[in-house]
C-alpha positions as CSV (number, residue, x, y, z in Angstrom):
1,M,14.0,-13.2,-30.4
2,T,16.9,-10.9,-29.8
3,D,20.1,-12.3,-28.3
4,V,19.8,-11.4,-24.6
5,V,22.7,-11.8,-22.1
6,I,21.7,-12.1,-18.5
7,R,24.4,-11.6,-16.0
8,A,24.9,-10.8,-12.3
9,A,25.4,-7.2,-11.7
10,T,28.7,-6.0,-10.1
11,A,29.5,-2.9,-8.1
12,A,30.7,-1.3,-11.3
13,D,27.1,-1.4,-12.5
14,A,25.7,0.8,-9.7
15,A,24.9,3.7,-12.0
16,T,23.2,1.4,-14.5
17,I,21.1,-0.2,-11.8
18,V,20.0,3.2,-10.5
19,R,19.2,4.4,-14.0
20,L,17.0,1.4,-14.7
21,L,15.3,1.5,-11.4
22,R,14.5,5.2,-11.8
23,A,13.0,4.4,-15.2
24,L,10.8,1.8,-13.4
25,A,9.8,4.4,-10.9
26,E,8.9,6.8,-13.7
27,Y,6.9,4.1,-15.5
28,E,5.0,3.5,-12.3
29,D,4.5,7.2,-11.8
30,L,6.4,7.0,-8.5
31,L,9.6,8.9,-9.5
32,D,9.0,11.3,-6.6
33,Q,9.4,8.3,-4.2
34,A,12.6,6.9,-5.8
35,K,15.3,7.7,-3.3
36,M,18.0,5.1,-4.1
37,D,21.3,6.4,-5.4
38,E,24.6,4.7,-6.3
39,A,25.9,4.9,-2.7
40,D,22.8,2.9,-1.6
41,V,23.4,0.3,-4.3
42,L,27.0,-0.1,-3.4
43,R,26.4,-0.4,0.3
44,D,23.3,-2.6,0.2
45,G,24.0,-4.7,-2.8
46,F,27.7,-5.1,-2.8
47,G,28.8,-4.1,0.7
48,E,29.8,-6.2,3.7
49,R,26.2,-7.6,4.1
50,P,24.3,-7.5,0.8
51,Y,20.6,-7.1,1.2
52,F,19.8,-7.8,-2.4
53,E,21.2,-9.3,-5.6
54,C,20.7,-7.9,-9.1
55,L,20.7,-9.3,-12.6
56,L,21.2,-7.2,-15.7
57,A,19.8,-8.0,-19.1
58,E,21.9,-6.8,-22.0
59,V,21.2,-6.6,-25.8
60,A,24.1,-5.8,-28.0
61,G,26.2,-4.9,-24.9
62,A,23.7,-2.3,-23.6
63,A,21.8,-2.9,-20.3
64,V,18.1,-2.8,-21.1
65,G,16.7,-4.7,-18.2
66,V,17.1,-5.2,-14.4
67,A,15.9,-7.6,-11.8
68,V,16.5,-7.0,-8.1
69,F,15.8,-10.0,-5.8
70,Y,16.5,-11.4,-2.3
71,H,15.7,-14.4,-0.2
72,S,13.0,-14.8,2.4
73,Y,12.1,-17.9,4.2
74,S,8.9,-20.0,4.5
75,T,8.5,-21.5,7.9
76,F,5.6,-23.6,6.6
77,E,7.6,-25.0,3.8
78,G,10.9,-25.1,5.8
79,R,12.7,-23.8,2.7
80,P,13.8,-20.5,1.3
81,E,11.9,-18.5,-1.3
82,L,13.1,-16.0,-3.8
83,Y,11.4,-12.6,-3.9
84,V,11.6,-10.4,-6.9
85,E,11.5,-6.8,-5.6
86,D,11.8,-5.1,-9.0
87,I,12.0,-6.2,-12.6
88,F,12.0,-3.7,-15.4
89,V,12.7,-3.8,-19.2
90,D,13.2,-0.5,-21.2
91,A,10.2,0.2,-23.4
92,A,12.3,0.0,-26.5
93,A,13.4,-3.6,-25.6
94,R,10.0,-5.0,-24.7
95,G,8.6,-7.8,-26.8
96,Q,12.1,-9.1,-27.6
97,G,12.3,-11.8,-25.0
98,V,14.2,-9.7,-22.4
99,G,11.7,-10.1,-19.6
100,Q,11.3,-13.8,-20.4
101,A,15.1,-14.3,-20.2
102,L,15.3,-12.4,-16.9
103,M,12.4,-14.4,-15.4
104,A,13.8,-17.7,-16.6
105,R,17.2,-16.9,-15.0
106,L,15.4,-16.0,-11.7
107,A,13.5,-19.3,-11.8
108,A,16.8,-21.2,-12.4
109,I,18.4,-19.4,-9.5
110,A,15.4,-20.3,-7.3
111,L,15.8,-24.0,-8.2
112,E,19.6,-23.9,-7.8
113,R,19.1,-22.6,-4.3
114,N,16.4,-25.0,-3.3
115,C,13.8,-22.3,-3.1
116,F,10.2,-23.6,-3.1
117,C,8.8,-20.6,-5.0
118,L,9.4,-17.3,-6.8
119,D,7.3,-14.5,-5.5
120,L,6.7,-10.9,-6.7
121,A,4.1,-8.2,-6.4
122,V,2.7,-6.2,-9.3
123,L,0.6,-3.0,-9.3
124,H,-3.1,-3.7,-10.1
125,W,-3.0,-1.6,-13.3
126,N,0.3,-2.9,-14.7
127,P,-0.2,-4.7,-18.1
128,A,2.7,-6.9,-17.1
129,R,0.2,-8.9,-15.0
130,E,-0.7,-10.8,-18.2
131,F,3.0,-11.5,-18.9
132,Y,3.3,-13.0,-15.4
133,R,0.2,-15.1,-15.9
134,R,1.5,-16.5,-19.2
135,L,4.7,-17.5,-17.3
136,G,2.6,-19.5,-14.9
137,F,2.4,-17.1,-11.9
138,R,-0.9,-17.0,-10.1
139,H,-2.5,-14.3,-8.1
140,V,-2.5,-15.2,-4.4
141,R,-5.8,-13.9,-3.3
142,D,-5.8,-15.0,0.3
143,W,-2.9,-12.8,1.4
144,L,-3.0,-9.0,1.7
145,P,0.1,-6.9,1.9
146,Y,0.6,-4.7,5.0
147,R,3.4,-2.2,5.7
148,L,4.7,-0.4,8.7
149,D,7.0,2.5,7.9
150,G,7.9,6.1,8.8
151,E,6.5,7.4,12.1
152,G,4.5,4.2,12.8
153,L,7.7,2.1,12.6
154,R,9.6,4.5,14.9
155,R,6.8,4.6,17.4
156,L,6.6,0.8,17.6
157,A,10.4,0.4,17.8
158,A,10.4,2.9,20.7
159,E,8.3,0.3,22.7
160,A,11.0,-2.4,22.3
161,P,12.2,-3.9,25.6
């Protein structure tokens, strides 16, 4: 296993975060939807009210992996949960323990913060599903994701009292 360093990203890492997330978007064949830029990262990750946190995985001083996460809250559990929005490891660094190290650090953060679970979503075709299964993740079959965005979001918001 390669020596992997996992560290919290800083504002100085904005360009690296964007580079790695764009590589994820390219891997998922969604590059045309990747709109995030350095200004977004600085504002929303390191600004007055951060909406996400980020870990970087480094091998020999080079950033080869990223994990973007945030908290949500379970009213049923009465405790926070940690949600992994994105996790990505450069193709050249896969199979060297980088993803395992990122996930282990995320699990440790979840426990340190009294979170009852660590959640993520994965595309149905992504071979990383087997990696997550080996780590102990289970597919939650009873819940289906729904999203309201774009014009539908604006239309509903216009109805707000």
